MIPA-16838 format. One record per residue: residue number from 1; residue in one letter; x, y, z of N, C-alpha, C in turn. Coordinates in Angstrom, 3 decimals. Layout:
// residues N
R   seq   type        n_u        n_v        n_w       ca_u       ca_v       ca_w        c_u        c_v        c_w
R   NUM      A          X          Y          Z          X          Y          Z          X          Y          Z
...
***
This chain:
// residues 233
R   seq   type        n_u        n_v        n_w       ca_u       ca_v       ca_w        c_u        c_v        c_w
R     1      M    145.011    188.907    -34.672    146.033    189.940    -34.919    146.117    190.235    -36.413
R     2      I    146.200    191.522    -36.747    146.332    191.920    -38.144    147.771    191.679    -38.581
R     3      T    147.951    191.041    -39.725    149.286    190.820    -40.272    149.314    191.297    -41.706
R     4      L    150.503    191.569    -42.208    150.633    191.957    -43.607    150.653    190.706    -44.455
R     5      N    149.824    190.670    -45.503    149.780    189.457    -46.314    151.007    189.346    -47.207
R     6      K    151.197    188.149    -47.787    152.410    187.859    -48.555    152.563    188.795    -49.737
R     7      Q    151.469    189.097    -50.413    151.532    189.968    -51.588    152.010    191.367    -51.202
R     8      T    151.505    191.854    -50.060    151.919    193.172    -49.606    153.401    193.200    -49.299
R     9      K    153.904    192.169    -48.608    155.319    192.123    -48.251    156.208    192.087    -49.483
R    10      I    155.823    191.294    -50.470    156.616    191.222    -51.703    156.604    192.562    -52.420
R    11      G    155.445    193.217    -52.430    155.332    194.500    -53.111    156.131    195.599    -52.467
R    12      L    156.522    195.412    -51.191    157.263    196.428    -50.476    158.772    196.300    -50.620
R    13      V    159.246    195.239    -51.268    160.687    194.986    -51.317    161.442    196.173    -51.897
R    14      A    160.983    196.709    -53.008    161.703    197.820    -53.644    161.755    199.037    -52.738
R    15      V    160.657    199.296    -52.028    160.633    200.438    -51.124    161.559    200.210    -49.950
R    16      V    161.571    199.006    -49.428    162.426    198.690    -48.282    163.893    198.864    -48.629
R    17      V    164.274    198.507    -49.859    165.664    198.706    -50.281    166.045    200.172    -50.144
R    18      I    165.141    201.061    -50.502    165.395    202.497    -50.362    165.496    202.876    -48.894
R    19      L    164.591    202.345    -48.077    164.542    202.727    -46.673    165.741    202.226    -45.884
R    20      I    166.432    201.205    -46.392    167.615    200.705    -45.691    168.619    201.827    -45.463
R    21      F    168.690    202.772    -46.391    169.608    203.891    -46.216    169.250    204.700    -44.976
R    22      L    167.973    204.690    -44.613    167.527    205.478    -43.473    167.776    204.790    -42.155
R    23      I    167.782    203.454    -42.141    167.763    202.768    -40.861    168.934    201.829    -40.631
R    24      G    169.856    201.774    -41.545    170.958    200.854    -41.349    172.335    201.454    -41.376
R    25      L    172.635    202.237    -42.374    174.009    202.622    -42.620    174.605    203.474    -41.515
R    26      G    173.793    204.267    -40.852    174.313    205.145    -39.819    174.755    204.444    -38.568
R    27      Y    174.395    203.174    -38.387    174.643    202.522    -37.116    176.029    201.924    -36.999
R    28      F    176.875    202.070    -38.002    178.213    201.503    -37.920    179.277    202.583    -37.898
R    29      G    178.855    203.829    -37.757    179.831    204.910    -37.712    179.381    205.995    -36.773
R    30      K    180.211    207.023    -36.619    179.910    208.107    -35.697    178.883    209.039    -36.313
R    31      S    177.854    209.367    -35.557    176.780    210.202    -36.088    177.142    211.676    -35.971
R    32      K    176.308    212.528    -36.590    176.558    213.956    -36.545    176.445    214.496    -35.129
R    33      S    175.661    213.821    -34.281    175.488    214.289    -32.915    176.676    213.933    -32.035
R    34      G    177.613    213.127    -32.556    178.794    212.770    -31.791    178.664    211.464    -31.050
R    35      S    177.532    210.766    -31.210    177.370    209.470    -30.562    177.305    208.393    -31.623
R    36      L    177.739    207.214    -31.270    177.728    206.129    -32.237    176.332    205.557    -32.333
R    37      G    175.867    205.290    -33.540    174.588    204.624    -33.692    173.472    205.557    -34.083
R    38      G    173.754    206.731    -34.594    172.697    207.655    -34.955    172.234    207.490    -36.383
R    39      N    171.042    208.023    -36.656    170.484    207.965    -37.995    171.051    209.115    -38.815
R    40      E    171.730    208.846    -39.919    172.447    209.884    -40.653    171.578    210.645    -41.654
R    41      L    170.497    210.042    -42.105    169.709    210.660    -43.161    168.341    211.083    -42.651
R    42      A    167.898    212.243    -43.064    166.531    212.661    -42.777    165.619    212.165    -43.883
R    43      G    164.296    212.184    -43.612    163.349    211.604    -44.554    163.462    212.164    -45.959
R    44      N    163.574    213.489    -46.073    163.617    214.084    -47.406    164.904    213.779    -48.143
R    45      D    165.927    213.277    -47.439    167.159    212.887    -48.116    166.960    211.665    -48.995
R    46      V    165.847    210.953    -48.792    165.555    209.823    -49.671    165.469    210.293    -51.111
R    47      L    164.965    211.512    -51.301    164.823    212.040    -52.655    166.164    212.101    -53.366
R    48      R    167.241    212.243    -52.626    168.560    212.374    -53.231    169.111    211.047    -53.714
R    49      I    168.566    209.929    -53.208    169.080    208.634    -53.624    168.132    207.917    -54.575
R    50      L    166.981    208.521    -54.855    166.071    207.964    -55.845    166.475    208.453    -57.232
R    51      T    166.535    207.549    -58.170    166.728    207.992    -59.547    165.432    208.641    -60.012
R    52      P    165.485    209.499    -61.021    164.248    210.107    -61.525    163.207    209.050    -61.911
R    53      G    163.679    207.947    -62.488    162.747    206.889    -62.873    162.092    206.228    -61.679
R    54      D    162.884    205.964    -60.614    162.338    205.359    -59.403    161.339    206.297    -58.722
R    55      R    161.702    207.562    -58.679    160.802    208.524    -58.051    159.494    208.615    -58.825
R    56      Q    159.592    208.655    -60.134    158.389    208.739    -60.965    157.502    207.508    -60.755
R    57      K    158.136    206.345    -60.652    157.382    205.109    -60.442    156.658    205.129    -59.105
R    58      L    157.361    205.551    -58.057    156.744    205.611    -56.737    155.604    206.627    -56.706
R    59      E    155.816    207.766    -57.336    154.756    208.780    -57.370    153.514    208.261    -58.085
R    60      A    153.724    207.490    -59.147    152.591    206.906    -59.874    151.865    205.885    -59.001
R    61      E    152.634    205.089    -58.245    152.022    204.098    -57.361    151.209    204.783    -56.266
R    62      V    151.754    205.866    -55.708    151.036    206.599    -54.669    149.746    207.198    -55.232
R    63      A    149.828    207.785    -56.405    148.632    208.372    -57.022    147.571    207.312    -57.269
R    64      S    147.996    206.140    -57.715    147.052    205.044    -57.961    146.388    204.591    -56.665
R    65      L    147.174    204.464    -55.609    146.617    204.047    -54.311    145.654    205.105    -53.776
R    66      E    146.045    206.368    -53.870    145.181    207.442    -53.361    143.850    207.484    -54.100
R    67      A    143.862    207.133    -55.375    142.620    207.115    -56.152    141.678    206.001    -55.707
R    68      Q    142.244    204.965    -55.063    141.440    203.821    -54.619    140.900    203.986    -53.207
R    69      E    141.367    205.009    -52.501    141.096    205.091    -51.064    139.610    205.154    -50.737
R    70      N    138.838    205.847    -51.540    137.409    206.011    -51.236    136.568    204.792    -51.575
R    71      S    137.174    203.802    -52.213    136.404    202.608    -52.586    136.975    201.342    -51.953
R    72      L    137.610    201.486    -50.791    138.206    200.333    -50.135    137.137    199.386    -49.589
R    73      P    137.407    198.091    -49.604    136.483    197.135    -49.003    136.470    197.284    -47.487
R    74      A    135.442    196.773    -46.857    135.305    196.899    -45.408    136.223    195.944    -44.650
R    75      D    136.707    194.912    -45.327    137.531    193.906    -44.671    138.780    194.551    -44.051
R    76      P    138.980    194.398    -42.733    140.107    195.064    -42.065    141.468    194.689    -42.641
R    77      Q    141.656    193.406    -42.956    142.967    192.984    -43.461    143.339    193.736    -44.729
R    78      N    142.407    193.825    -45.662    142.681    194.530    -46.912    142.918    196.020    -46.680
R    79      R    142.171    196.593    -45.763    142.333    198.016    -45.486    143.702    198.309    -44.871
R    80      Y    144.131    197.469    -43.950    145.406    197.718    -43.294    146.570    197.479    -44.250
R    81      D    146.447    196.456    -45.096    147.473    196.242    -46.112    147.576    197.454    -47.029
R    82      F    146.425    197.982    -47.410    146.373    199.139    -48.309    147.074    200.339    -47.673
R    83      Y    146.710    200.666    -46.448    147.271    201.863    -45.825    148.758    201.713    -45.517
R    84      Y    149.200    200.489    -45.263    150.627    200.312    -45.042    151.398    200.499    -46.349
R    85      R    150.897    199.956    -47.440    151.536    200.174    -48.746    151.621    201.661    -49.062
R    86      L    150.521    202.374    -48.789    150.483    203.806    -49.060    151.469    204.556    -48.164
R    87      A    151.530    204.181    -46.891    152.402    204.875    -45.934    153.870    204.751    -46.316
R    88      V    154.336    203.537    -46.612    155.772    203.387    -46.875    156.175    204.042    -48.194
R    89      R    155.277    204.090    -49.136    155.598    204.757    -50.406    155.651    206.270    -50.223
R    90      R    154.704    206.811    -49.469    154.770    208.241    -49.177    156.053    208.569    -48.413
R    91      Y    156.403    207.699    -47.477    157.614    207.921    -46.683    158.859    207.901    -47.561
R    92      A    158.931    206.971    -48.488    160.083    206.877    -49.377    160.234    208.122    -50.243
R    93      L    159.125    208.820    -50.480    159.155    210.052    -51.265    159.401    211.277    -50.395
R    94      G    159.601    211.064    -49.092    159.841    212.183    -48.195    158.585    212.875    -47.723
R    95      R    157.422    212.265    -47.957    156.139    212.862    -47.551    155.764    212.331    -46.170
R    96      D    156.513    212.760    -45.162    156.371    212.189    -43.825    154.986    212.408    -43.231
R    97      K    154.442    213.616    -43.339    153.124    213.890    -42.757    152.038    213.045    -43.415
R    98      D    152.131    212.887    -44.717    151.145    212.065    -45.428    151.302    210.596    -45.065
R    99      A    152.556    210.156    -44.878    152.795    208.777    -44.460    152.198    208.534    -43.080
R   100      M    152.377    209.507    -42.179    151.822    209.396    -40.837    150.299    209.322    -40.880
R   101      A    149.699    210.089    -41.758    148.234    210.072    -41.865    147.730    208.692    -42.275
R   102      A    148.471    208.029    -43.169    148.075    206.677    -43.582    148.250    205.685    -42.437
R   103      L    149.356    205.803    -41.701    149.578    204.918    -40.553    148.515    205.127    -39.484
R   104      D    148.101    206.375    -39.296    147.093    206.664    -38.276    145.771    205.962    -38.566
R   105      K    145.527    205.649    -39.824    144.291    204.945    -40.174    144.392    203.453    -39.887
R   106      I    145.618    202.977    -39.663    145.803    201.574    -39.282    145.603    201.415    -37.776
R   107      V    146.174    202.346    -37.017    146.159    202.245    -35.566    144.906    202.931    -35.028
R   108      D    144.023    202.157    -34.422    142.797    202.736    -33.875    142.602    202.278    -32.443
R   109      E    141.374    202.312    -31.987    141.086    202.042    -30.581    141.288    200.588    -30.183
R   110      K    141.616    199.703    -31.109    141.749    198.285    -30.777    143.018    197.977    -29.991
R   111      G    143.976    198.882    -29.980    145.160    198.653    -29.151    146.429    198.479    -29.966
R   112      D    147.543    198.913    -29.370    148.825    198.940    -30.055    149.234    197.598    -30.645
R   113      Y    149.127    196.541    -29.854    149.736    195.272    -30.242    148.823    194.422    -31.121
R   114      T    147.706    195.026    -31.543    146.853    194.359    -32.525    147.497    194.443    -33.904
R   115      Y    148.422    195.348    -34.076    148.944    195.656    -35.399    150.385    195.192    -35.583
R   116      P    150.818    195.066    -36.810    152.141    194.501    -37.090    153.293    195.371    -36.598
R   117      D    154.396    194.711    -36.301    155.601    195.417    -35.887    156.064    196.403    -36.954
R   118      Q    155.803    196.085    -38.242    156.256    196.975    -39.316    155.627    198.358    -39.210
R   119      V    154.397    198.407    -38.690    153.719    199.694    -38.537    154.484    200.567    -37.553
R   120      W    154.852    199.991    -36.406    155.578    200.755    -35.392    156.978    201.099    -35.869
R   121      Y    157.571    200.232    -36.652    158.890    200.486    -37.231    158.850    201.717    -38.131
R   122      T    157.802    201.817    -38.933    157.666    202.961    -39.823    157.378    204.235    -39.040
R   123      Y    156.479    204.146    -38.053    156.247    205.294    -37.172    157.561    205.794    -36.569
R   124      A    158.365    204.867    -36.055    159.610    205.242    -35.382    160.535    206.009    -36.311
R   125      N    160.639    205.572    -37.552    161.515    206.258    -38.500    161.008    207.646    -38.851
R   126      I    159.689    207.791    -38.956    159.129    209.113    -39.256    159.372    210.066    -38.084
R   127      Y    159.098    209.585    -36.872    159.355    210.425    -35.694    160.836    210.779    -35.593
R   128      N    161.701    209.818    -35.883    163.140    210.060    -35.810    163.568    211.117    -36.818
R   129      D    162.997    211.055    -38.014    163.334    212.045    -39.035    163.001    213.462    -38.583
R   130      S    161.887    213.586    -37.824    161.453    214.910    -37.364    162.078    215.270    -36.014
R   131      K    163.016    214.435    -35.549    163.730    214.636    -34.286    162.810    214.561    -33.074
R   132      D    161.694    213.877    -33.221    160.803    213.633    -32.084    161.234    212.298    -31.474
R   133      Y    162.375    212.333    -30.775    163.003    211.102    -30.319    162.208    210.388    -29.225
R   134      D    161.471    211.140    -28.418    160.663    210.496    -27.375    159.632    209.556    -28.004
R   135      R    158.910    210.048    -28.983    157.911    209.216    -29.641    158.560    208.120    -30.481
R   136      A    159.712    208.432    -31.061    160.411    207.428    -31.860    160.829    206.243    -30.993
R   137      V    161.344    206.519    -29.802    161.744    205.448    -28.887    160.538    204.601    -28.495
R   138      V    159.422    205.244    -28.178    158.218    204.499    -27.784    157.740    203.602    -28.921
R   139      A    157.688    204.160    -30.127    157.217    203.374    -31.271    158.147    202.210    -31.562
R   140      M    159.458    202.465    -31.506    160.401    201.400    -31.825    160.423    200.337    -30.748
R   141      S    160.164    200.722    -29.501    160.110    199.724    -28.430    158.956    198.759    -28.653
R   142      K    157.865    199.248    -29.250    156.726    198.373    -29.542    157.084    197.363    -30.634
R   143      A    157.820    197.823    -31.639    158.261    196.900    -32.697    159.181    195.830    -32.121
R   144      V    160.103    196.240    -31.251    161.032    195.292    -30.634    160.294    194.321    -29.725
R   145      D    159.285    194.813    -29.006    158.505    193.931    -28.131    157.773    192.858    -28.930
R   146      I    157.298    193.235    -30.116    156.565    192.287    -30.945    157.501    191.283    -31.606
R   147      D    158.636    191.775    -32.124    159.609    190.880    -32.772    161.005    191.233    -32.295
R   148      G    161.388    190.657    -31.165    162.696    190.945    -30.593    163.835    190.197    -31.240
R   149      T    163.545    189.372    -32.243    164.606    188.616    -32.914    165.142    189.328    -34.150
R   150      N    164.551    190.449    -34.521    164.924    191.167    -35.734    166.105    192.101    -35.451
R   151      P    167.295    191.805    -35.979    168.465    192.642    -35.664    168.326    194.081    -36.133
R   152      Q    167.651    194.290    -37.290    167.512    195.662    -37.767    166.642    196.497    -36.833
R   153      Y    165.633    195.872    -36.229    164.814    196.594    -35.261    165.670    197.063    -34.086
R   154      W    166.541    196.169    -33.606    167.382    196.535    -32.481    168.362    197.642    -32.856
R   155      L    168.952    197.566    -34.043    169.893    198.607    -34.457    169.186    199.945    -34.601
R   156      T    167.964    199.911    -35.100    167.179    201.140    -35.208    166.858    201.689    -33.820
R   157      Y    166.420    200.809    -32.931    166.072    201.203    -31.560    167.282    201.805    -30.845
R   158      I    168.408    201.134    -30.937    169.628    201.633    -30.294    170.070    202.950    -30.932
R   159      G    169.969    203.030    -32.254    170.350    204.252    -32.948    169.510    205.440    -32.533
R   160      I    168.203    205.222    -32.358    167.327    206.306    -31.931    167.672    206.741    -30.507
R   161      W    167.964    205.770    -29.633    168.377    206.120    -28.275    169.653    206.959    -28.313
R   162      G    170.565    206.624    -29.226    171.789    207.401    -29.356    171.533    208.835    -29.765
R   163      Q    170.480    209.043    -30.546    170.099    210.405    -30.937    169.381    211.121    -29.799
R   164      K    168.502    210.406    -29.112    167.723    210.989    -28.020    168.614    211.435    -26.872
R   165      D    169.603    210.615    -26.535    170.478    210.916    -25.404    171.915    210.531    -25.771
R   166      P    172.657    211.464    -26.392    174.024    211.159    -26.850    174.957    210.692    -25.739
R   167      K    174.635    211.009    -24.481    175.494    210.611    -23.362    175.110    209.240    -22.795
R   168      K    174.033    208.672    -23.267    173.564    207.399    -22.731    174.527    206.274    -23.097
R   169      N    174.844    205.447    -22.120    175.642    204.254    -22.399    174.712    203.182    -22.967
R   170      L    175.026    202.736    -24.169    174.144    201.818    -24.887    174.516    200.351    -24.697
R   171      T    175.458    200.087    -23.806    175.961    198.725    -23.637    174.860    197.740    -23.261
R   172      D    174.002    198.115    -22.313    172.936    197.204    -21.888    171.982    196.882    -23.034
R   173      L    171.672    197.886    -23.842    170.785    197.652    -24.983    171.439    196.713    -25.995
R   174      Y    172.727    196.925    -26.251    173.428    196.036    -27.178    173.448    194.603    -26.651
R   175      N    173.693    194.436    -25.355    173.726    193.081    -24.789    172.361    192.409    -24.861
R   176      E    171.315    193.190    -24.622    169.964    192.625    -24.755    169.694    192.235    -26.210
R   177      A    170.130    193.089    -27.131    169.949    192.793    -28.556    170.694    191.525    -28.955
R   178      L    171.908    191.365    -28.441    172.685    190.160    -28.749    171.975    188.911    -28.231
R   179      T    171.419    189.007    -27.033    170.710    187.860    -26.445    169.465    187.527    -27.245
R   180      K    168.661    188.543    -27.542    167.376    188.310    -28.205    167.551    187.850    -29.658
R   181      T    168.616    188.318    -30.322    168.808    187.964    -31.733    169.725    186.761    -31.919
R   182      G    170.214    186.196    -30.805    171.118    185.055    -30.919    172.446    185.426    -31.545
R   183      N    172.996    186.576    -31.123    174.283    187.066    -31.654    174.241    187.276    -33.169
R   184      A    173.201    187.942    -33.640    173.128    188.281    -35.063    174.365    189.077    -35.452
R   185      I    174.956    188.747    -36.584    176.236    189.336    -36.965    176.146    190.856    -37.097
R   186      E    174.998    191.362    -37.547    174.854    192.816    -37.678    175.008    193.504    -36.327
R   187      V    174.439    192.881    -35.288    174.517    193.458    -33.947    175.922    193.304    -33.375
R   188      V    176.549    192.150    -33.601    177.917    191.930    -33.119    178.856    192.981    -33.707
R   189      R    178.750    193.208    -35.015    179.628    194.197    -35.655    179.381    195.599    -35.104
R   190      A    178.105    195.952    -34.979    177.775    197.289    -34.483    178.273    197.482    -33.058
R   191      Y    178.145    196.446    -32.239    178.598    196.541    -30.855    180.121    196.653    -30.794
R   192      G    180.811    195.931    -31.671    182.263    196.052    -31.729    182.688    197.482    -32.025
R   193      R    182.025    198.104    -33.000    182.331    199.490    -33.343    182.019    200.416    -32.169
R   194      Y    180.903    200.149    -31.502    180.508    200.992    -30.380    181.540    200.919    -29.257
R   195      L    182.016    199.715    -28.962    183.027    199.555    -27.917    184.326    200.258    -28.298
R   196      E    184.668    200.228    -29.578    185.834    200.982    -30.036    185.630    202.469    -29.781
R   197      Y    184.438    202.942    -30.087    184.097    204.352    -29.889    184.232    204.739    -28.418
R   198      L    183.861    203.826    -27.517    183.973    204.092    -26.082    185.412    203.980    -25.579
R   199      G    186.301    203.471    -26.428    187.679    203.289    -26.022    187.926    202.011    -25.241
R   200      Q    186.947    201.085    -25.279    187.084    199.813    -24.565    187.706    198.777    -25.509
R   201      K    189.009    198.911    -25.668    189.723    198.135    -26.683    189.625    196.629    -26.441
R   202      D    189.842    196.180    -25.218    189.817    194.744    -24.940    188.425    194.149    -25.193
R   203      A    187.399    194.878    -24.760    186.033    194.396    -24.973    185.698    194.362    -26.464
R   204      A    186.198    195.347    -27.199    185.964    195.378    -28.643    186.623    194.178    -29.319
R   205      I    187.828    193.831    -28.888    188.524    192.670    -29.458    187.700    191.400    -29.242
R   206      V    187.105    191.280    -28.057    186.257    190.109    -27.779    185.105    190.038    -28.765
R   207      E    184.486    191.199    -29.060    183.359    191.207    -30.002    183.806    190.856    -31.415
R   208      W    184.978    191.350    -31.832    185.463    191.011    -33.170    185.835    189.534    -33.267
R   209      Q    186.322    188.966    -32.166    186.570    187.521    -32.157    185.256    186.751    -32.285
R   210      K    184.234    187.234    -31.594    182.913    186.618    -31.686    182.383    186.729    -33.112
R   211      A    182.615    187.890    -33.743    182.156    188.089    -35.119    182.760    187.039    -36.039
R   212      G    184.041    186.729    -35.827    184.705    185.712    -36.647    184.101    184.338    -36.462
R   213      E    183.605    184.054    -35.263    182.957    182.771    -35.011    181.565    182.723    -35.633
R   214      V    180.844    183.831    -35.544    179.484    183.887    -36.083    179.493    183.934    -37.603
R   215      D    180.485    184.632    -38.164    180.558    184.867    -39.610    181.955    184.499    -40.120
R   216      P    182.229    183.208    -40.276    183.571    182.781    -40.705    184.000    183.381    -42.031
R   217      A    183.035    183.660    -42.909    183.385    184.216    -44.221    184.043    185.589    -44.098
R   218      G    183.740    186.297    -43.018    184.323    187.624    -42.846    185.468    187.665    -41.855
R   219      K    185.980    186.497    -41.468    186.977    186.421    -40.401    188.238    187.233    -40.706
R   220      A    188.659    187.260    -41.958    189.866    188.020    -42.300    189.690    189.501    -41.972
R   221      D    188.513    190.030    -42.258    188.243    191.437    -41.952    188.217    191.676    -40.445
R   222      Y    187.599    190.752    -39.716    187.517    190.916    -38.262    188.905    190.776    -37.624
R   223      D    189.714    189.881    -38.150    191.086    189.734    -37.644    191.885    191.016    -37.891
R   224      A    191.603    191.666    -39.005    192.282    192.932    -39.299    191.886    193.999    -38.283
R   225      E    190.594    194.000    -37.887    190.153    194.944    -36.858    190.874    194.666    -35.540
R   226      I    190.997    193.378    -35.205    191.680    192.999    -33.968    193.137    193.451    -33.999
R   227      K    193.798    193.223    -35.121    195.203    193.619    -35.244    195.355    195.128    -35.121
R   228      K    194.426    195.853    -35.711    194.467    197.312    -35.631    194.362    197.785    -34.184
R   229      L    193.463    197.146    -33.430    193.282    197.520    -32.024    194.493    197.138    -31.179
R   230      Q    195.069    195.989    -31.488    196.211    195.508    -30.709    197.460    196.363    -30.931
R   231      T    197.561    196.957    -32.103    198.754    197.763    -32.424    198.542    199.241    -32.188
R   232      A    197.297    199.617    -31.858    196.995    201.041    -31.629    197.668    201.529    -30.358
R   233      Q    198.104    202.744    -30.378    198.744    203.343    -29.191    197.686    203.716    -28.153
***
């Protein structure tokens, strides 16, 4: 199985910090489509949160990588690491089509699950940005199948489903995410908000109580949520 090497993962940290705005923040509030768990930012909105210096740095990195493309070694591991670095940097700059072209060079006839979950995660976000929710769901399901313990993957997957079908009840997906991630606090909090959105006050209180058990440091905040629900008309 092809995996991303340690150097590649470390080199992606700065880009991932930028991408968090695309795949995390929208899942704790009401989306523009009226369903909870939607992706609030489109790909080109990344440009609005990059400082001029950060954007210039990323553009220089992309130009450097593109200059190396014709002289890549034949070794598959190095080639896949290269194209993934290129894809996420293009994506961070809002160059979705170019990012997709780099990802397409990773995925070939060897089969979907030969490649890292991060590849499918990136595909899913690009498809989601272009509102191609059918393909986004398929791509994100592959990432979840490969690493079902990653809470951010589940939040992204659930968020895309919320965009694809605003009327869909996401409770089963949240429960599966809680089971697979071992009640990851990010999922517990998101599910609590979702239950509030559905008007299921008692069930939401149970989730906020669970949040206090999973994350004692935040218990005061969760207790405040419980009190708010208990006193709400």
